[in-house]
C-alpha positions as CSV (number, residue, x, y, z in Angstrom):
1,M,97.4,111.1,70.0
2,T,99.2,108.3,71.9
3,Q,100.7,105.7,69.7
4,Y,99.2,102.2,70.1
5,K,101.6,99.8,71.7
6,G,99.6,96.6,72.0
7,T,96.9,94.9,74.0
8,I,97.0,93.7,77.6
9,G,94.7,91.2,79.1
10,V,93.7,91.3,82.8
11,L,91.8,88.8,85.0
12,T,91.1,88.0,88.6
13,G,90.9,84.4,89.8
14,G,90.1,82.5,93.0
15,G,88.5,84.1,96.1
16,D,87.6,87.8,96.0
17,V,89.6,90.1,98.3
18,P,89.5,93.9,98.9
19,G,92.2,95.5,96.7
20,L,91.5,93.7,93.4
21,N,89.6,96.7,91.9
22,P,92.4,99.2,92.8
23,A,94.8,96.9,91.0
24,I,92.6,96.7,87.9
25,R,92.2,100.4,88.0
26,A,96.0,101.1,88.2
27,I,96.8,98.7,85.3
28,T,94.0,100.2,83.1
29,I,94.8,103.9,83.7
30,R,98.5,103.5,83.3
31,A,98.2,101.2,80.2
32,N,95.6,103.4,78.5
33,R,97.7,106.5,79.0
34,D,100.8,104.7,77.7
35,G,99.1,103.6,74.5
36,Y,97.8,100.1,75.4
37,K,94.4,98.7,74.9
38,V,93.2,96.7,77.9
39,I,90.8,93.8,77.8
40,G,89.4,92.4,81.1
41,F,88.5,88.7,81.1
42,R,85.3,88.1,83.2
43,R,85.2,85.3,85.8
44,G,88.9,84.6,85.8
45,W,90.2,81.9,83.5
46,A,86.5,81.0,82.8
47,G,86.3,84.1,80.5
48,L,89.0,82.7,78.3
49,V,87.6,79.2,78.4
50,D,84.1,80.3,77.3
51,F,85.2,82.9,74.7
52,I,84.1,82.2,71.1
53,P,86.8,83.3,68.6
54,D,84.3,84.7,66.1
55,K,83.9,88.4,65.3
56,D,80.1,87.9,65.2
57,A,79.8,86.0,68.5
58,D,78.3,87.7,71.6
59,N,81.2,87.5,74.1
60,R,80.0,90.2,76.5
61,D,79.9,87.6,79.3
62,C,83.5,86.8,78.6
63,I,85.4,90.0,78.0
64,Q,85.1,93.7,78.8
65,I,87.1,96.6,77.3
66,L,88.6,98.5,80.1
67,T,88.9,102.3,80.0
68,E,89.9,105.0,82.4
69,E,86.3,106.2,82.6
70,L,85.1,102.8,83.5
71,V,87.6,102.1,86.3
72,S,87.9,105.6,87.7
73,D,85.7,105.0,90.8
74,V,86.1,101.3,91.4
75,V,89.0,102.0,93.8
76,R,86.4,102.7,96.5
77,T,84.8,99.2,96.3
78,G,85.8,95.7,97.4
79,G,85.7,92.5,95.5
80,T,86.3,92.5,91.7
81,F,84.0,94.0,89.1
82,L,85.4,91.6,86.6
83,H,84.1,88.7,88.8
84,S,86.1,85.6,89.6
85,S,86.1,81.8,89.5
86,R,88.2,78.8,90.4
87,T,88.3,77.6,86.8
88,R,91.5,75.7,85.8
89,P,91.7,75.4,82.0
90,S,94.2,72.5,82.2
91,H,91.8,70.4,84.3
92,L,88.3,71.4,83.1
93,P,85.4,69.0,83.9
94,I,83.3,67.9,81.0
95,N,80.3,69.7,82.3
96,L,82.1,73.0,82.1
97,V,83.4,72.6,78.6
98,P,81.5,75.3,76.6
99,P,79.1,74.1,73.8
100,H,81.3,75.3,70.9
101,L,84.1,73.0,72.2
102,K,82.2,69.9,73.2
103,D,83.0,68.0,69.9
104,K,86.7,68.6,70.7
105,Y,86.9,67.8,74.4
106,K,85.1,64.7,75.6
107,Q,87.1,63.4,78.6
108,D,85.9,63.6,82.2
109,I,88.7,66.1,82.8
110,N,90.1,68.1,79.8
111,D,93.1,70.3,79.1
112,V,91.7,73.2,76.9
113,T,94.9,75.1,76.9
114,P,95.3,74.9,73.1
115,D,92.1,76.9,72.8
116,I,93.1,79.4,75.5
117,L,96.2,80.2,73.4
118,K,94.0,80.5,70.2
119,N,91.7,82.9,72.0
120,L,94.6,85.0,73.2
121,E,95.9,85.2,69.7
122,F,92.5,86.0,68.2
123,L,92.1,88.9,70.6
124,G,95.7,90.1,69.9
125,I,96.7,89.9,73.5
126,N,100.4,90.7,73.8
127,Y,100.7,90.4,77.6
128,L,98.4,88.8,80.2
129,I,98.3,90.0,83.8
130,P,96.5,87.4,86.0
131,I,95.8,88.6,89.6
132,G,95.3,85.7,92.0
133,G,96.7,83.2,94.5
134,D,99.0,80.3,93.9
135,D,96.2,78.3,92.1
136,T,95.3,81.1,89.6
137,L,98.9,82.0,89.1
138,S,100.0,78.4,88.7
139,Y,98.1,78.3,85.4
140,G,99.6,81.7,84.5
141,N,103.0,80.0,85.1
142,H,101.9,77.2,82.8
143,L,101.1,79.6,80.0
144,D,104.5,81.3,80.6
145,E,106.3,77.9,80.2
146,L,104.4,77.5,76.9
147,G,105.9,80.8,75.7
148,F,103.0,83.3,76.3
149,K,104.0,86.6,77.9
150,V,102.7,86.7,81.5
151,V,103.2,89.2,84.3
152,A,101.5,88.1,87.6
153,I,100.2,89.9,90.6
154,P,99.8,88.0,94.0
155,K,96.5,88.1,95.8
156,T,95.2,86.0,98.8
157,M,93.8,86.5,102.2
158,D,96.2,83.9,103.6
159,N,99.3,85.8,102.3
160,D,100.9,82.4,101.4
161,V,102.1,83.0,97.9
162,P,105.9,82.3,97.8
163,G,108.2,84.9,96.4
164,T,106.6,87.9,98.0
165,D,106.2,89.3,101.5
166,Y,102.7,90.6,100.7
167,C,99.6,89.5,98.8
168,I,96.7,91.9,98.0
169,G,93.9,91.4,100.6
170,F,96.0,90.3,103.6
171,S,96.1,93.7,105.4
172,T,92.3,94.1,105.2
173,C,91.9,90.6,106.4
174,V,94.1,91.4,109.5
175,T,92.3,94.7,110.0
176,R,88.8,93.2,109.9
177,T,89.9,90.3,112.2
178,I,91.2,92.7,114.8
179,Q,88.1,94.9,114.6
180,L,85.6,91.9,114.8
181,A,87.5,90.3,117.7
182,H,87.4,93.5,119.7
183,Q,83.7,93.9,119.0
184,L,82.9,90.4,120.0
185,K,84.8,90.9,123.3
186,T,81.8,92.9,124.6
187,S,79.6,89.8,124.4
188,V,82.0,87.2,125.7
189,G,83.1,89.5,128.4
190,S,79.6,90.2,129.6
191,H,79.0,86.4,129.9
192,E,82.5,85.4,131.1
193,R,83.0,83.0,128.2
194,I,85.8,81.8,125.9
195,L,85.6,83.0,122.3
196,V,86.7,80.7,119.4
197,L,87.2,82.7,116.2
198,E,87.8,80.6,113.0
199,V,89.7,82.5,110.3
200,F,91.2,81.9,106.9
201,G,94.4,79.9,106.5
202,R,94.6,76.5,104.8
203,Y,98.3,75.8,105.0
204,A,99.7,79.1,106.5
205,G,98.6,80.7,109.8
206,Y,99.5,84.3,109.1
207,S,95.8,85.5,109.3
208,A,95.7,84.0,112.9
209,L,99.2,84.8,114.1
210,I,99.4,88.5,113.0
211,P,96.1,89.6,114.6
212,T,97.1,87.8,117.8
213,I,100.4,89.8,117.9
214,A,98.2,92.9,117.6
215,G,96.2,91.9,120.7
216,A,93.1,90.5,119.0
217,A,93.4,87.2,120.9
218,D,95.2,85.5,123.8
219,R,96.2,82.4,121.9
220,C,96.1,81.1,118.3
221,V,96.4,77.7,116.6
222,I,97.9,77.4,113.1
223,P,98.2,74.8,110.3
224,E,102.0,74.6,110.8
225,Y,101.7,73.1,114.3
226,Q,99.5,70.2,115.5
227,F,98.3,71.4,118.9
228,N,97.2,69.7,122.1
229,I,93.6,70.5,122.9
230,E,94.1,69.9,126.6
231,R,97.0,72.4,126.7
232,L,94.9,75.0,124.8
233,T,92.0,74.5,127.3
234,E,94.4,75.0,130.2
235,L,95.8,78.2,128.8
236,L,92.5,79.7,127.8
237,A,91.0,78.9,131.3
238,K,94.0,80.6,132.9
239,D,93.7,83.7,130.5
240,R,90.0,83.9,131.5
241,R,90.7,83.6,135.2
242,D,93.5,86.2,135.2
243,K,91.4,88.9,133.4
244,P,89.2,91.4,135.2
245,N,86.4,90.8,132.7
246,K,86.8,87.0,132.8
247,F,87.0,86.1,129.2
248,S,89.6,84.7,126.7
249,I,89.9,84.4,123.0
250,V,91.6,82.0,120.6
251,L,92.1,82.5,116.8
252,V,91.8,79.3,114.9
253,S,93.2,78.9,111.3
254,E,90.8,76.9,109.2
255,G,93.6,74.5,108.4
256,A,94.6,73.9,112.0
257,R,94.7,70.3,113.4
258,M,94.6,68.9,116.9
259,V,97.0,66.2,118.0
260,G,95.3,63.0,116.7
261,D,93.7,64.6,113.7
262,E,94.8,62.8,110.5
263,T,93.4,65.5,108.2
264,M,92.0,69.0,108.1
265,H,88.3,69.6,108.6
266,F,86.1,70.0,105.5
267,E,82.6,71.1,104.9
268,S,82.2,68.4,102.3
269,E,84.3,65.9,100.2
270,E,83.7,67.8,97.0
271,T,86.8,69.4,95.5
272,D,87.4,72.3,93.2
273,Q,89.3,72.2,89.9
274,Y,92.6,72.6,91.8
275,G,91.9,69.6,94.0
276,H,90.9,71.6,97.2
277,K,88.0,70.6,99.5
278,K,86.2,73.5,101.2
279,L,87.6,73.9,104.7
280,G,85.4,74.5,107.7
281,G,84.5,73.1,111.0
282,I,87.7,73.0,113.1
283,G,86.4,76.0,115.1
284,E,83.2,74.1,116.1
285,K,85.2,71.0,117.0
286,I,87.5,73.0,119.2
287,A,84.6,74.8,120.9
288,I,82.9,71.5,121.8
289,A,86.2,70.1,123.1
290,L,87.0,73.3,125.1
291,K,83.6,73.2,126.8
292,H,83.9,69.5,127.7
293,L,87.5,69.9,129.1
294,S,87.1,73.3,130.7
295,A,85.8,71.9,134.1
296,R,89.2,70.3,134.6
297,F,90.8,73.7,134.7
298,N,87.9,75.7,136.3
299,K,87.3,74.0,139.7
300,G,84.9,71.5,138.2
301,H,82.7,74.0,136.5
302,R,82.3,74.1,132.7
303,I,82.9,77.3,130.8
304,N,80.5,78.3,128.1
305,I,82.0,78.9,124.7
306,V,81.1,81.3,121.8
307,N,82.1,79.9,118.4
308,Q,82.2,82.3,115.5
309,S,83.6,81.8,111.9
310,L,84.6,85.1,110.5
311,G,84.7,83.8,106.9
312,Y,83.5,86.2,104.3
313,L,83.2,89.0,106.9
314,V,86.9,89.7,106.5
315,R,86.7,89.2,102.7
316,C,84.0,91.7,101.9
317,G,83.8,95.4,101.8
318,E,86.2,98.2,100.9
319,P,90.0,97.8,101.1
320,D,91.9,99.3,104.0
321,S,94.8,101.8,103.3
322,I,97.5,99.2,102.6
323,D,95.2,97.3,100.2
324,S,94.5,100.6,98.4
325,I,98.2,101.6,98.1
326,V,99.9,98.2,97.4
327,P,97.5,97.2,94.5
328,M,98.2,100.6,92.9
329,A,101.9,100.0,93.1
330,Y,101.6,96.4,91.9
331,G,99.6,97.5,88.9
332,N,102.3,100.0,87.9
333,L,105.1,97.5,88.6
334,A,103.4,95.2,86.1
335,L,103.3,97.9,83.5
336,N,106.9,98.7,84.1
337,L,107.8,95.1,83.3
338,V,105.6,95.2,80.2
339,D,107.3,98.4,79.0
340,A,110.7,96.8,79.6
341,K,109.5,93.8,77.5
342,Q,110.0,91.5,80.5
343,S,107.6,88.6,81.1
344,G,107.5,85.5,83.3
345,R,107.6,87.7,86.4
346,L,105.7,88.0,89.6
347,V,105.5,91.5,91.1
348,C,106.2,91.5,94.8
349,L,107.3,93.2,98.0
350,R,110.5,91.8,99.4
351,H,111.9,93.2,102.7
352,G,109.9,96.3,102.4
353,C,110.8,97.1,98.8
354,Y,108.8,96.7,95.6
355,D,110.4,94.2,93.2
356,S,109.7,91.2,90.9
357,V,110.7,87.6,90.9
358,P,110.4,84.7,88.4
359,I,106.7,83.6,88.2
360,G,108.0,80.1,88.9
361,S,108.7,81.2,92.5
362,I,105.0,80.5,93.2
363,K,105.6,76.7,93.3
364,G,105.0,75.4,96.8
365,T,103.5,77.3,99.7
366,K,104.9,80.0,102.0
367,V,104.3,79.0,105.6
368,I,105.3,80.2,109.1
369,D,108.7,79.2,110.5
370,V,107.4,77.7,113.8
371,D,110.8,77.6,115.5
372,K,111.3,81.4,114.9
373,Y,107.8,82.8,115.3
374,Y,105.5,80.4,117.3
375,N,105.7,79.4,120.9
376,V,104.5,75.8,120.8
377,D,104.1,75.6,124.6
378,K,102.1,78.9,125.0
379,L,100.3,78.6,121.6
380,R,100.9,82.2,120.7
381,P,103.4,84.2,118.6
382,K,107.0,84.9,119.4
383,Y,107.7,88.5,118.7
384,K,110.6,89.8,120.7
385,Q,112.8,90.8,117.8
386,F,111.6,93.4,115.3
387,M,114.8,94.9,114.0
388,G,115.1,94.4,110.2
389,K,111.7,92.7,109.9
390,P,109.1,93.6,107.3
391,L,105.8,95.3,108.1
392,F,104.1,92.1,108.9
393,I,107.1,90.7,110.7
394,M,107.5,87.1,109.7
395,T,106.3,87.3,106.1
396,S,109.7,87.6,104.4
397,D,110.8,84.0,105.1
398,L,110.2,82.6,101.6
């Protein structure tokens, strides 16, 4: 019988991506076989917020004991079976304070971290492994600074977590974007139109730039460079004119801005607990402007536009091969650190090799070096030099 070594907590926070379940599976199987008990927290940090530290309390909505039998087949599915949320325990709105804590926390915004630490102690958690983007992991870093043992795993469609070349979910995002762009070409080509595809990317344009390198689009606009809409129209009209099928495509990061835009475009003014408004609408604004300006570059005739936001289409479904392999490796890397009694680390890929860096590396945002990788006149990637670059080319610039 394997000797008991301790208890590991696992959670997934923020937006779902393909590859989360393979990471949970890898952690659970390795940990169980090595002698660890694994507790999954449901709905990200919300599971820890809502947990009632009483042996007679019904906490089935907050925690789940993870076993090899339970996770054996989840590798085939997307999303996260532990569920997720954008809960931030250090900035919890009063309406989300659970009933058993309402006498203790009465401010509009509350820091319930003391009770998070009490819950971790009550459950006997020795190490916590949060899987998420910079928001989720920033709170993991906060717990680490308070002395709790944390080993983090990076996840985000945008691939913008500093300290790592790669975040779980990015490859599937790129794969789906390429597939969907190629499928939509049949319609825009049939009607000789310009296709505007809005993709993820709040501050970093990797999810627009990389598919464009792969031939999914003629041009792309990214958050790192404020573009001129007239120049974009001119280029897309030329691309359309030069092609036998008379169509052109632009990939638009959701955080992109035209010259003259003071802010990004949002669906509403409501913010989440990390202070983010929900992005959306720049694709539609570009589509309207392209149609209006297109006659100037098309002998006086307007060009019809197709505007499509890919959104959750690139987030849902099963992971591709890279997002099946990397999460497995990340999960095992996390257990290597636990076995070595190391904490305060972020598992990562750096220059093609698996590694780890201090979890404090997540502060800030990893963005594209425009001078190196983006042609600001042609509004498309620069990619002449590949020697020594990582798999996704420009993602090692931290």
